[in-house]
VMD Tcl script that builds the backbone (N, CA, C; Angstrom):
set m [mol new atoms 267]
animate dup $m
set s [atomselect $m all]
$s set {name element resname resid chain x y z} {
  {N N UNK 1 A 4.499 40.788 -24.326}
  {CA C UNK 1 A 5.793 41.122 -23.812}
  {C C UNK 1 A 6.526 41.957 -24.864}
  {N N UNK 2 A 6.956 43.129 -24.483}
  {CA C UNK 2 A 7.733 43.995 -25.355}
  {C C UNK 2 A 9.157 43.456 -25.402}
  {N N UNK 3 A 9.641 43.140 -26.600}
  {CA C UNK 3 A 11.017 42.671 -26.761}
  {C C UNK 3 A 11.887 43.826 -27.230}
  {N N UNK 4 A 11.469 44.466 -28.321}
  {CA C UNK 4 A 12.143 45.655 -28.831}
  {C C UNK 4 A 11.197 46.332 -29.817}
  {N N UNK 5 A 11.651 47.372 -30.490}
  {CA C UNK 5 A 10.779 48.120 -31.404}
  {C C UNK 5 A 10.248 47.251 -32.544}
  {N N UNK 6 A 10.952 46.167 -32.874}
  {CA C UNK 6 A 10.541 45.330 -33.993}
  {C C UNK 6 A 9.762 44.088 -33.576}
  {N N UNK 7 A 9.750 43.761 -32.275}
  {CA C UNK 7 A 9.132 42.505 -31.865}
  {C C UNK 7 A 8.445 42.619 -30.513}
  {N N UNK 8 A 7.190 42.181 -30.480}
  {CA C UNK 8 A 6.445 42.055 -29.230}
  {C C UNK 8 A 5.768 40.694 -29.252}
  {N N UNK 9 A 5.808 39.993 -28.153}
  {CA C UNK 9 A 5.148 38.695 -28.036}
  {C C UNK 9 A 3.971 38.851 -27.083}
  {N N UNK 10 A 2.791 38.521 -27.562}
  {CA C UNK 10 A 1.587 38.619 -26.748}
  {C C UNK 10 A 1.031 37.221 -26.535}
  {N N UNK 11 A 0.703 36.898 -25.303}
  {CA C UNK 11 A 0.177 35.597 -24.952}
  {C C UNK 11 A -1.241 35.758 -24.433}
  {N N UNK 12 A -2.134 34.912 -24.932}
  {CA C UNK 12 A -3.522 34.949 -24.526}
  {C C UNK 12 A -3.767 33.834 -23.515}
  {N N UNK 13 A -4.594 34.085 -22.532}
  {CA C UNK 13 A -4.934 33.068 -21.535}
  {C C UNK 13 A -6.313 32.510 -21.843}
  {N N UNK 14 A -6.445 31.198 -21.690}
  {CA C UNK 14 A -7.706 30.538 -21.991}
  {C C UNK 14 A -7.875 29.364 -21.033}
  {N N UNK 15 A -9.098 29.103 -20.622}
  {CA C UNK 15 A -9.375 28.024 -19.683}
  {C C UNK 15 A -9.549 26.665 -20.349}
  {N N UNK 16 A -9.597 26.626 -21.674}
  {CA C UNK 16 A -9.766 25.361 -22.397}
  {C C UNK 16 A -8.687 25.233 -23.458}
  {N N UNK 17 A -8.411 23.995 -23.851}
  {CA C UNK 17 A -7.460 23.766 -24.934}
  {C C UNK 17 A -8.110 24.121 -26.257}
  {N N UNK 18 A -7.355 24.730 -27.112}
  {CA C UNK 18 A -7.865 25.011 -28.443}
  {C C UNK 18 A -6.700 25.056 -29.428}
  {N N UNK 19 A -6.907 24.521 -30.617}
  {CA C UNK 19 A -5.833 24.459 -31.598}
  {C C UNK 19 A -5.704 25.703 -32.469}
  {N N UNK 20 A -6.638 26.628 -32.363}
  {CA C UNK 20 A -6.625 27.813 -33.226}
  {C C UNK 20 A -5.484 28.742 -32.814}
  {N N UNK 21 A -4.775 29.240 -33.787}
  {CA C UNK 21 A -3.674 30.168 -33.559}
  {C C UNK 21 A -4.038 31.547 -34.095}
  {N N UNK 22 A -3.397 32.550 -33.551}
  {CA C UNK 22 A -3.593 33.938 -33.970}
  {C C UNK 22 A -2.236 34.478 -34.386}
  {N N UNK 23 A -2.154 34.987 -35.601}
  {CA C UNK 23 A -0.917 35.529 -36.125}
  {C C UNK 23 A -1.121 37.006 -36.438}
  {N N UNK 24 A -0.159 37.830 -36.067}
  {CA C UNK 24 A -0.278 39.273 -36.268}
  {C C UNK 24 A 0.996 39.818 -36.894}
  {N N UNK 25 A 0.826 40.720 -37.844}
  {CA C UNK 25 A 1.945 41.357 -38.516}
  {C C UNK 25 A 1.756 42.862 -38.518}
  {N N UNK 26 A 2.846 43.576 -38.323}
  {CA C UNK 26 A 2.797 45.038 -38.424}
  {C C UNK 26 A 3.364 45.438 -39.776}
  {N N UNK 27 A 2.651 46.320 -40.449}
  {CA C UNK 27 A 3.033 46.799 -41.775}
  {C C UNK 27 A 3.072 48.317 -41.775}
  {N N UNK 28 A 3.809 48.875 -42.727}
  {CA C UNK 28 A 3.709 50.315 -42.919}
  {C C UNK 28 A 2.420 50.586 -43.699}
  {N N UNK 29 A 2.070 51.851 -43.873}
  {CA C UNK 29 A 0.800 52.188 -44.524}
  {C C UNK 29 A 0.702 51.651 -45.948}
  {N N UNK 30 A 1.773 51.723 -46.702}
  {CA C UNK 30 A 1.746 51.221 -48.085}
  {C C UNK 30 A 1.547 49.708 -48.096}
  {N N UNK 31 A 2.232 48.994 -47.218}
  {CA C UNK 31 A 2.067 47.552 -47.130}
  {C C UNK 31 A 0.664 47.170 -46.703}
  {N N UNK 32 A 0.085 47.939 -45.794}
  {CA C UNK 32 A -1.280 47.695 -45.338}
  {C C UNK 32 A -2.258 47.868 -46.499}
  {N N UNK 33 A -2.076 48.929 -47.275}
  {CA C UNK 33 A -2.945 49.156 -48.438}
  {C C UNK 33 A -2.837 47.999 -49.437}
  {N N UNK 34 A -1.609 47.509 -49.657}
  {CA C UNK 34 A -1.424 46.376 -50.571}
  {C C UNK 34 A -2.113 45.128 -50.031}
  {N N UNK 35 A -2.014 44.903 -48.734}
  {CA C UNK 35 A -2.667 43.745 -48.116}
  {C C UNK 35 A -4.176 43.813 -48.307}
  {N N UNK 36 A -4.778 44.950 -48.018}
  {CA C UNK 36 A -6.227 45.104 -48.191}
  {C C UNK 36 A -6.602 44.822 -49.652}
  {N N UNK 37 A -5.791 45.323 -50.574}
  {CA C UNK 37 A -6.044 45.069 -51.991}
  {C C UNK 37 A -5.986 43.587 -52.322}
  {N N UNK 38 A -4.997 42.885 -51.791}
  {CA C UNK 38 A -4.865 41.446 -52.053}
  {C C UNK 38 A -6.022 40.657 -51.441}
  {N N UNK 39 A -6.415 41.012 -50.234}
  {CA C UNK 39 A -7.556 40.329 -49.621}
  {C C UNK 39 A -8.794 40.490 -50.493}
  {N N UNK 40 A -9.028 41.711 -50.965}
  {CA C UNK 40 A -10.177 41.968 -51.828}
  {C C UNK 40 A -10.093 41.218 -53.148}
  {N N UNK 41 A -8.914 41.222 -53.779}
  {CA C UNK 41 A -8.732 40.520 -55.057}
  {C C UNK 41 A -8.989 39.028 -54.937}
  {N N UNK 42 A -8.620 38.469 -53.809}
  {CA C UNK 42 A -8.771 37.022 -53.609}
  {C C UNK 42 A -10.122 36.643 -52.999}
  {N N UNK 43 A -10.951 37.640 -52.741}
  {CA C UNK 43 A -12.271 37.368 -52.185}
  {C C UNK 43 A -12.233 36.876 -50.747}
  {N N UNK 44 A -11.187 37.250 -50.014}
  {CA C UNK 44 A -11.063 36.845 -48.617}
  {C C UNK 44 A -11.823 37.836 -47.750}
  {N N UNK 45 A -12.759 37.321 -46.987}
  {CA C UNK 45 A -13.575 38.170 -46.111}
  {C C UNK 45 A -12.709 38.706 -44.980}
  {N N UNK 46 A -12.780 40.010 -44.750}
  {CA C UNK 46 A -12.021 40.604 -43.649}
  {C C UNK 46 A -12.923 41.528 -42.856}
  {N N UNK 47 A -12.434 41.872 -41.664}
  {CA C UNK 47 A -13.276 42.625 -40.741}
  {C C UNK 47 A -12.437 43.578 -39.896}
  {N N UNK 48 A -13.108 44.489 -39.236}
  {CA C UNK 48 A -12.431 45.521 -38.444}
  {C C UNK 48 A -12.303 45.163 -36.973}
  {N N UNK 49 A -12.910 44.066 -36.548}
  {CA C UNK 49 A -12.819 43.631 -35.147}
  {C C UNK 49 A -12.438 42.157 -35.103}
  {N N UNK 50 A -11.825 41.712 -34.017}
  {CA C UNK 50 A -11.324 40.339 -33.966}
  {C C UNK 50 A -12.384 39.264 -34.205}
  {N N UNK 51 A -13.563 39.427 -33.642}
  {CA C UNK 51 A -14.596 38.394 -33.736}
  {C C UNK 51 A -15.908 38.941 -34.274}
  {N N UNK 52 A -15.854 40.085 -34.880}
  {CA C UNK 52 A -17.080 40.716 -35.352}
  {C C UNK 52 A -17.493 40.235 -36.726}
  {N N UNK 53 A -18.518 40.877 -37.273}
  {CA C UNK 53 A -19.022 40.499 -38.591}
  {C C UNK 53 A -18.062 40.949 -39.694}
  {N N UNK 54 A -18.142 40.287 -40.815}
  {CA C UNK 54 A -17.359 40.680 -41.984}
  {C C UNK 54 A -17.909 42.008 -42.476}
  {N N UNK 55 A -17.096 43.060 -42.373}
  {CA C UNK 55 A -17.545 44.381 -42.809}
  {C C UNK 55 A -16.626 44.976 -43.874}
  {N N UNK 56 A -15.622 44.200 -44.298}
  {CA C UNK 56 A -14.658 44.642 -45.323}
  {C C UNK 56 A -14.143 46.049 -45.012}
  {N N UNK 57 A -13.763 46.214 -43.757}
  {CA C UNK 57 A -13.277 47.504 -43.287}
  {C C UNK 57 A -12.111 47.278 -42.342}
  {N N UNK 58 A -11.320 48.323 -42.147}
  {CA C UNK 58 A -10.256 48.260 -41.142}
  {C C UNK 58 A -10.648 49.151 -39.973}
  {N N UNK 59 A -10.128 48.829 -38.811}
  {CA C UNK 59 A -10.407 49.576 -37.599}
  {C C UNK 59 A -9.417 50.732 -37.509}
  {N N UNK 60 A -9.927 51.934 -37.427}
  {CA C UNK 60 A -9.073 53.118 -37.298}
  {C C UNK 60 A -9.337 53.841 -35.976}
  {N N UNK 61 A -10.121 53.237 -35.107}
  {CA C UNK 61 A -10.534 53.891 -33.870}
  {C C UNK 61 A -9.626 53.587 -32.683}
  {N N UNK 62 A -8.687 52.662 -32.846}
  {CA C UNK 62 A -7.838 52.277 -31.721}
  {C C UNK 62 A -6.368 52.344 -32.114}
  {N N UNK 63 A -5.540 52.620 -31.167}
  {CA C UNK 63 A -4.086 52.502 -31.296}
  {C C UNK 63 A -3.460 53.427 -32.336}
  {N N UNK 64 A -4.134 54.451 -32.752}
  {CA C UNK 64 A -3.587 55.461 -33.665}
  {C C UNK 64 A -3.105 54.885 -34.985}
  {N N UNK 65 A -3.727 53.849 -35.452}
  {CA C UNK 65 A -3.344 53.239 -36.724}
  {C C UNK 65 A -4.522 52.504 -37.320}
  {N N UNK 66 A -4.226 51.549 -38.164}
  {CA C UNK 66 A -5.270 50.737 -38.793}
  {C C UNK 66 A -5.032 49.268 -38.438}
  {N N UNK 67 A -6.114 48.535 -38.233}
  {CA C UNK 67 A -6.053 47.116 -37.913}
  {C C UNK 67 A -7.098 46.404 -38.765}
  {N N UNK 68 A -6.744 45.219 -39.254}
  {CA C UNK 68 A -7.682 44.393 -40.008}
  {C C UNK 68 A -7.498 42.939 -39.570}
  {N N UNK 69 A -8.582 42.172 -39.631}
  {CA C UNK 69 A -8.572 40.769 -39.211}
  {C C UNK 69 A -9.211 39.918 -40.303}
  {N N UNK 70 A -8.740 38.674 -40.447}
  {CA C UNK 70 A -9.370 37.705 -41.322}
  {C C UNK 70 A -9.058 36.309 -40.798}
  {N N UNK 71 A -9.846 35.336 -41.249}
  {CA C UNK 71 A -9.701 33.969 -40.754}
  {C C UNK 71 A -9.460 33.015 -41.911}
  {N N UNK 72 A -8.683 32.003 -41.634}
  {CA C UNK 72 A -8.456 30.915 -42.593}
  {C C UNK 72 A -9.591 29.908 -42.444}
  {N N UNK 73 A -9.850 29.107 -43.471}
  {CA C UNK 73 A -10.899 28.088 -43.359}
  {C C UNK 73 A -10.670 27.114 -42.203}
  {N N UNK 74 A -9.403 26.889 -41.818}
  {CA C UNK 74 A -9.116 25.956 -40.719}
  {C C UNK 74 A -9.287 26.605 -39.349}
  {N N UNK 75 A -9.688 27.890 -39.316}
  {CA C UNK 75 A -9.976 28.555 -38.059}
  {C C UNK 75 A -8.880 29.459 -37.531}
  {N N UNK 76 A -7.696 29.421 -38.138}
  {CA C UNK 76 A -6.627 30.299 -37.672}
  {C C UNK 76 A -6.968 31.749 -38.013}
  {N N UNK 77 A -6.642 32.643 -37.097}
  {CA C UNK 77 A -6.967 34.058 -37.258}
  {C C UNK 77 A -5.716 34.854 -37.563}
  {N N UNK 78 A -5.864 35.831 -38.421}
  {CA C UNK 78 A -4.769 36.713 -38.819}
  {C C UNK 78 A -5.144 38.153 -38.482}
  {N N UNK 79 A -4.136 38.929 -38.178}
  {CA C UNK 79 A -4.308 40.346 -37.863}
  {C C UNK 79 A -3.148 41.095 -38.497}
  {N N UNK 80 A -3.444 42.227 -39.076}
  {CA C UNK 80 A -2.400 43.118 -39.577}
  {C C UNK 80 A -2.686 44.506 -39.032}
  {N N UNK 81 A -1.633 45.203 -38.656}
  {CA C UNK 81 A -1.808 46.535 -38.087}
  {C C UNK 81 A -0.664 47.446 -38.510}
  {N N UNK 82 A -0.914 48.739 -38.387}
  {CA C UNK 82 A 0.111 49.719 -38.768}
  {C C UNK 82 A 0.820 50.322 -37.565}
  {N N UNK 83 A 0.235 50.208 -36.379}
  {CA C UNK 83 A 0.858 50.712 -35.153}
  {C C UNK 83 A 0.807 49.621 -34.102}
  {N N UNK 84 A 1.914 49.357 -33.456}
  {CA C UNK 84 A 1.895 48.323 -32.413}
  {C C UNK 84 A 1.126 48.840 -31.209}
  {N N UNK 85 A 0.504 47.919 -30.526}
  {CA C UNK 85 A -0.226 48.318 -29.322}
  {C C UNK 85 A 0.354 47.716 -28.067}
  {N N UNK 86 A 1.414 46.910 -28.192}
  {CA C UNK 86 A 2.094 46.413 -26.996}
  {C C UNK 86 A 2.845 47.602 -26.385}
  {N N UNK 87 A 2.822 47.675 -25.101}
  {CA C UNK 87 A 3.475 48.798 -24.433}
  {C C UNK 87 A 4.804 48.366 -23.848}
  {N N UNK 88 A 5.753 49.230 -23.942}
  {CA C UNK 88 A 7.072 48.952 -23.389}
  {C C UNK 88 A 6.971 48.796 -21.869}
  {N N UNK 89 A 7.670 47.780 -21.346}
  {CA C UNK 89 A 7.638 47.515 -19.901}
  {C C UNK 89 A 8.280 48.651 -19.135}
}
mol reanalyze $m
mol bondsrecalc $m
mol representation Tube
mol addrep $m
């Protein structure tokens, strides 16, 4: 759901209960570069697709920006991107 230029709420539908949460943040290019650097410094595995293999890469093929994903040991998923992909209603 598009709220405004600074906030979009996206809801996923699932047929089963699950406790895993997905958190997403939009950053400018400099912030994104710093994030990638911090993930690398801390040895946190990251990937270019939501459920794909760890490739230590960001996705630049969609949404005219960069997207990166990583997971916490407890199963929660994180996403950072430089361009929002929610569309205004």
